[in-house]
N, C-alpha and C positions, 0 to 999 in steps of 0.2 A: 582691236578687241580680242582677248585670248579665247581659246576654245572653251575654257572653263566658264568664262563670263558669258559666252554665247549660249552654252548649255544651260546655265542658270537662268538667263533672261528668257529663253524660249521654252523652258520647262512648263508643260501644261498649257501651252498657247495653241490657239486654233487659227490657221492661216488658210484662206480660200483664194484660189485662182479661178477667175470666171471671165466670161465674155462671149461674144457671138460665135457661132459655128465657124471653124476655120481660123480663129484668132491665135491658136497655138497653145491654149491653156493646158491641155493634157500633157503635151511635151514639156512645157515649162514646169508644171507641177511635179513631174517625174524628175526633172533636172534639179529643181529646188530641193526635193527630198534627198536625192543623191548627194548634193552639196552639203546639206545640213548633217547628214550622216557622216560624211567625210570629215566634218569639223567636230565630230564627237557628240553631236546632239541626237539623242534617241528620237527617231521620227517615224511616224506611220503615215501612209498615203492611201486615201480612199477616194472612190469615185461615187458621185451622186447623180442619178440613182444607180444602185448596184452594191457589190461587195458583201451582200448577204444572200442567202438562198432565195428569200422572198423578194429582196430588192432586184436581183437579177431577172427573176420572172416578170416582175413589173416592168423592168427596163425593156425586155423583149416585147411586151405588149405595147408600150409607149412608142417604141421606135420602129415597129414593123410597118412597112408600107401597106400591108393588108388592112390596116385599121384606119383608113382614110375618113371614115365616118365619125371618128372620135371627136367629141366636142371639147372646147377649151375648158369648160368646167370639169369634165372628166379628167383631162390632163392634170389640172391643178390638184385634184384629190389623189390621183395615182402618184404623182410626184411627192406629195406630202406624206403619203403612206410609206413609200419606199424610204423617204428621209427619216421618218420616225423610227423605222426598223434599224436603219444604219446607225442612228444615234445610240440606240439601246444596245445593239450587239457589238459595235466596233468603236465608235468615236468615244463614247463615255468611258468605257474601260481603259482606252489608251490615255485619255486625259487624266484619269484617276491614277495611272501609273506614272504621271508627270512627263509623258511623252509630248513632243510637239506633233500636232496633227496637221497635215497638209491635205486640203480637200480640192478635188476637181469638180467644181460647181457646188452651189448650196442654194439657200433661199433667194439669193440675188438673181439666179437664173429664172426662177418662177416669176419673180417680179417683172423682169425684162420681157420674157417670152409670153407667158400667159397674161400677166398683169397689164403690161403696156401694149405689146404687139397684138395680143389676143383680146384686149379690151375687157378683161375680167376686172381690172382695177388693181393697181399696186396696193392701195390701202386695204382692199379686200383680201389680197394674198397675205399681207402682213397680219391682218386680224386672224385669218385661219391658221397661220403659222404660230401665232401667239397661243392659240388654243390647242395646237397639236404637238408642238415641239418643246423640249426642255430648254432649248436655247435658240434664239433667232440668229444673231449676228456673230461673226468671228471677231477675234481680236484685231485681225487685219484682213481686209478683202482687197485683192489686187485685180483690177479689171484690165485685161489686155485688149487694147483697142486697135483695130485695123480697118481700113476702108473695105467696102463690100467687094470690090474687084479682087483685092488681095485675099480676102477670106474665101471667096468662091473658088479661086485658083488652087487653094490648098485642100479643098474638099475632094473626097474620092469620087470616081465616076458613078459608083453604085451607092447612092445616098440613102440614108434612113428617112423615116417619115418626117422628122423635124427638119433635117437638112434640106429636104426636097420642097419645103414650103417656098412660095414665090418670093422674088427679090424684094418686093414692097414689104413683106412681112419681116424679112431679115433687116431691112432698113430701120423699121420700127424697133426691132430688138436692140440694135445698136443704140438708138436714141434712148431706149429704156435704161440700158446700162449706164450711159453717160448721165442721164437724169438722176438715177439712183445714187451715183457717186457724188453728185452735188448735194443731195439731200441727206445722206446718211454719214455719220461719223465713222472713222476707221476704214474709209474707202480711199484707194489710190488708183489713178488711171495711168497705165504704163503703155507706151508705144509698142504695139505688138508687131509692127512691120520690120522688115529686115531679116537677116539670117538668124538661125537658132541661137548661136553663141552670143550674138549681140543682145538679143532680147533677154537671154539668161543673165547677162551682166547687169542689165537694167533692173531685173527682178531682184537680184541679190543686193544691189545698191539700195533699192527701196526697203528691203527688209532691214538692212543695216540702219537706214535713216529712221525707220519705225522704232528700232531699239534705242537709238540716241534720243528720240523724242520722248520715249517712255522714261529714260533717265532724267531728262530735263523736267518732266512733270513731277517726278519724285523729289 
């Protein structure tokens, strides 16, 4: 596929990389963005929550170990508020400019963390998102999957409030992501174990396959 074809097919597309803490999604989102840009595809990369003044403040509140008393319901509402702001300020304008947007987390995270692991209910998360956001799902969501031991080994020693939750919680988070990938269209699970370059190659391969499938559907 030529660079021009790649640019045309990814123009205005939304791609999400998601998965449990330590799966490598931030690194892979950055690498995918760099690769797309190197292929001539205008691409923006944002993190959820964050990348707006309001979103970054909310992120600080959500991840600070000082806020151990925060309830799951509060987490859901704060994540959704940051997400709504990110959409309005950054994502929507980029898509309107026909850029490809790569997101580090999205609604899939709230479904897995608060919805499944936190027992708020995935359907309740989706309902709230439907009422709060201009768009729920990306064109393509790539879930990076790795076992708990691998993910834990990749996390920093100084963990944020979400990373510091107990292993049983993170086990349920992983289960939530895999369940969501089975239930929703436009989701792919990619093996996130192995070295960075190997995982990057897997991600690029899946993006290429996504574009080929889109061609077949046309």
